[in-house]
C-alpha positions in Angstrom: 96.1 105.9 111.0 93.4 104.4 108.9 90.4 106.7 108.3 87.0 105.0 108.0 83.8 106.6 107.1 80.7 105.1 108.2 77.4 106.2 106.5 74.2 105.3 108.1 71.0 107.2 108.9 70.6 105.5 112.2 72.3 107.8 114.9 72.5 104.9 117.5 74.3 102.6 114.9 76.8 105.3 113.9 77.7 106.0 117.6 78.1 102.3 118.3 80.1 101.7 115.3 82.1 104.7 115.7 83.1 103.8 119.2 84.1 100.1 118.3 86.3 101.7 115.6 87.9 104.1 117.7 88.5 101.6 120.4 90.6 99.6 117.8 92.7 102.8 116.8 90.7 103.7 113.7 89.8 107.1 112.9 86.1 107.0 112.3 84.0 109.7 110.5 80.2 109.8 110.0 77.6 110.7 107.3 73.8 110.3 107.7 73.0 109.3 104.1 74.8 108.9 100.8 74.7 112.7 99.6 76.5 113.6 102.9 78.8 110.9 102.4 80.0 112.2 99.0 80.5 115.7 100.3 82.7 114.2 103.0 84.9 111.8 100.8 87.3 114.8 99.7 87.5 116.2 103.0 88.0 113.0 104.9 89.7 110.7 102.2 88.9 107.7 104.0 90.7 104.2 103.4 87.5 102.3 103.9 83.8 102.9 103.6 81.0 101.3 105.8 77.8 101.8 104.1 74.0 101.2 105.3 71.9 99.8 102.5 68.7 101.5 103.4 69.0 105.2 103.7 66.9 108.3 102.6 68.0 110.7 99.9 70.6 108.1 98.4 70.8 104.6 99.4 73.7 102.2 99.7 73.3 101.0 96.3 73.5 104.1 94.6 76.1 105.7 96.8 78.2 102.5 96.1 77.8 103.1 92.3 79.1 106.7 92.9 81.9 105.7 94.8 83.1 103.2 92.3 83.2 105.7 89.7 85.8 107.7 91.5 87.4 105.5 94.1 88.1 102.0 92.3 90.9 101.0 94.9 88.8 101.7 98.0 87.2 98.8 100.2 83.5 99.0 100.8 81.5 97.1 103.5 77.8 97.2 103.3 75.6 96.9 106.4 72.3 95.4 105.7 69.2 94.3 107.7 68.2 91.7 105.3 69.6 88.5 104.5 68.6 88.5 100.7 70.8 86.8 98.4 69.5 88.9 95.2 70.2 92.2 97.3 74.0 90.9 97.9 74.3 90.2 94.0 73.1 93.6 93.2 75.5 95.1 95.9 78.6 93.0 94.6 77.6 94.1 90.7 78.0 97.5 91.9 81.3 97.1 93.8 80.6 96.2 97.1 83.5 94.1 98.6 81.6 92.5 101.5 78.4 92.5 103.6 77.5 92.3 107.1 73.9 91.7 108.3 72.4 93.5 111.3 72.5 93.0 114.1 76.1 92.1 114.3 78.8 91.6 116.9 81.5 94.2 117.4 84.3 91.5 117.0 83.0 90.5 113.6 82.9 93.9 112.3 86.4 94.5 113.1 87.6 91.2 111.8 85.8 92.3 108.3 87.2 95.7 108.3 90.8 94.4 109.0 90.4 91.6 106.3 89.2 94.1 103.9 92.3 96.4 104.7 94.5 93.4 104.1 92.9 92.4 100.9 93.4 95.7 99.5 97.0 95.8 101.0 96.1 98.8 103.0 98.5 98.8 106.2 96.9 98.7 109.4 98.5 101.2 111.6 99.7 100.2 115.1 97.5 102.6 116.8 95.8 102.3 120.4 93.1 104.6 121.7 93.1 104.9 125.4 91.3 107.8 127.1 91.4 110.7 125.0 94.8 109.5 123.7 95.7 108.2 120.3 99.2 106.4 120.4 100.4 105.7 116.9 103.6 103.3 117.4 104.5 103.6 113.5 105.0 107.2 113.4 105.8 107.7 117.2 103.3 110.1 118.0 100.6 110.8 120.4 97.6 112.9 119.8 95.2 114.3 122.5 91.8 114.7 120.6 93.0 116.2 117.4 96.3 117.8 118.6 99.6 116.3 118.3 101.7 116.2 121.6 105.4 116.5 120.8 108.8 116.2 122.6 107.7 112.7 124.3 111.1 111.1 124.9 111.1 107.6 123.3 111.5 105.4 126.4 108.4 107.2 127.8 106.6 106.8 124.6 107.6 102.8 124.2 106.4 102.5 128.1 103.2 104.0 127.6 102.5 102.2 124.5 103.2 98.7 125.9 101.2 99.7 129.2 98.2 101.0 127.0 98.3 97.8 124.7 97.9 95.7 127.7 95.5 97.8 129.4 94.0 96.1 132.6 96.8 93.6 132.7 99.5 93.7 135.1 103.1 93.8 133.4 105.9 92.8 135.5 108.8 95.4 136.4 111.3 92.7 134.7 109.5 92.3 131.6 109.0 96.0 131.2 112.8 96.9 131.9 113.9 94.0 129.6 111.6 95.3 126.7 112.4 98.8 127.1 116.0 98.9 128.1 117.3 95.4 127.1 118.3 92.6 129.0 121.6 93.8 129.7 120.2 97.0 131.3 123.0 97.8 134.0 120.9 100.5 135.9 118.1 99.4 138.5 114.2 99.4 138.9 114.3 103.0 140.1 114.5 103.8 136.5 111.4 102.4 135.4 109.8 104.0 138.6 110.9 107.6 137.1 109.9 107.1 134.0 106.2 105.9 135.1 106.2 109.1 137.5 106.9 111.3 134.5 104.1 109.7 132.6 101.7 110.4 135.4 102.7 113.7 135.5 102.4 114.4 131.9 99.0 112.6 131.6 96.9 113.1 134.8 93.7 110.9 134.8 91.2 113.6 135.5 92.3 115.0 132.0 93.0 112.0 130.1 90.8 109.1 131.7 93.4 106.6 132.5 96.0 105.8 135.3 99.0 103.8 135.8 98.9 101.8 138.9 101.7 100.1 140.8 100.9 96.6 142.1 103.1 96.0 144.9 105.7 93.1 144.3 104.4 92.6 140.7 104.6 95.6 138.3 102.4 98.0 136.9 98.9 98.3 135.3 97.4 100.9 133.3 93.5 101.4 133.9 90.8 103.3 132.1 89.0 105.7 134.3 85.8 107.7 134.0 
């Protein structure tokens, strides 16, 4: 599960960026300035830092300089409200890997984050955030908030992962059965229904903010609820 530390003195920006990162399956942590970020580095041990350029106490340039002294192999993405080539040159000289100018689109932020992780050969986890669940395909674990849920049967885990990955879309009964049990499965569709009902019992919508809906004659769809 990739951990990202966001350093920005604007609370609204922190909330927005952290939400975007969490929706993409990253673990997002916050700091309001460079000094707080340095204190959190040993606690969080992030795999990537997103740093705002203009901050009180310690700006992005100074923070980048400090980070490069101890974390040579960690990608750094700098956020800036300015599109000044000299500012960018200074940042690159201090060790910044990439720049993103405000305002920016969420999709561009995620593209740049993933590109930096690839560049540093840091594997991106196959993680999905749905409701208050974090589903990690790589480790076959499910976290509710910060607590790991154990004893999830493998078929239920795979079914939940597939539905969550295609949230809002209808997955046909035939495709789900073939993907999870194999094309030569000799059981019947009732097996799928039983597993869906177990997931519904295990993750009630009022606690976990998603539900699995049956679409008559077609299949199942996972939907986020408030």
